[in-house]
Phi, psi and omega in degrees: 000327178296327178291320178296320179295322180295315179296321179296317178294321179294317178297316179296318178295321177296319179295319180295317180294316181294320180291331178288335181272353183289156182287130180265146176264133183255134179278127181284139181257005180284148184287339184284338181274341185278124179223116177209134182269111181257010183295335180288333184258354179287142178287148180247136179237140176247130181272128178244124180295126179290142180276129180247123178275121178276136180291147180289140180286120179249127180275118178239152178293141182286124177230167177293130180291136177268142180294143179282112184290333179291325180284335181281339180287137177291148179287163179299322180297320180296320178297317180295319178296319178298320179293322178293317179295322176296319178298316178296320180296317178297319179296317180295325178291333181282346179281119182253331187239146175224169175286127181209212185221149172225156177258121177271120184253339182216136171222119180184183185258358186258119183292324181297322178292322177295318178293324177296319178295321179296314180291327176299317180294318178300322183280312186280326184226079184295340180276353177262143180258125175275146178233120179254127176236150182230119172237113191312124005255023192249134172261139175232134177243118177244150187231138169086164174229096185248128175284324186243141180297326181300321177295318180294324181294326177297316178289328181302319180300320180287322181289328181294344175297326180261318182240097186289340182268011181295140179222158177266131178235146174285138183203167173276126184240155178283126184296314183297319180290327180291331177285338181273350179287123182270155179299159184298326183299334179285333182285325185259000000 
């Protein structure tokens, strides 16, 4: 019986090995090979034109049309939008200062020189505002309210004729005064 079992196991093992070596068929996953007609299972819809009842023509005497007061009233959304826009406008009006540029023309310990620099700016550039600050023991004279560095650079060239050490510094500037500064071409 052991011999029969050995032959049986050998035969079974041979069948398994031979079946493992056979060529396998691979199912293609490309869309072009797949063909199946699904029209039988698709739902069908029929379009029915809706019936529209036309109003009967009523002859009325022609009068001047009166404006529809309901259409003239603003919508609730418009009122709400107006209040938000008003709030934003009030907030924007309250903003006085922005990040901008000033030209520093004097840094030193002598008050008379700081006052001289200030008076020079008043005479040579009346549209620029000088700002004198004092932090013991140093006086600083800054000039102008420029929103853009390019505007400050135009004035810097003219100011350097008198003050060669003038430099442009970032500073908080007054919006209204910065709008009143005229381009350099107007000064000369």
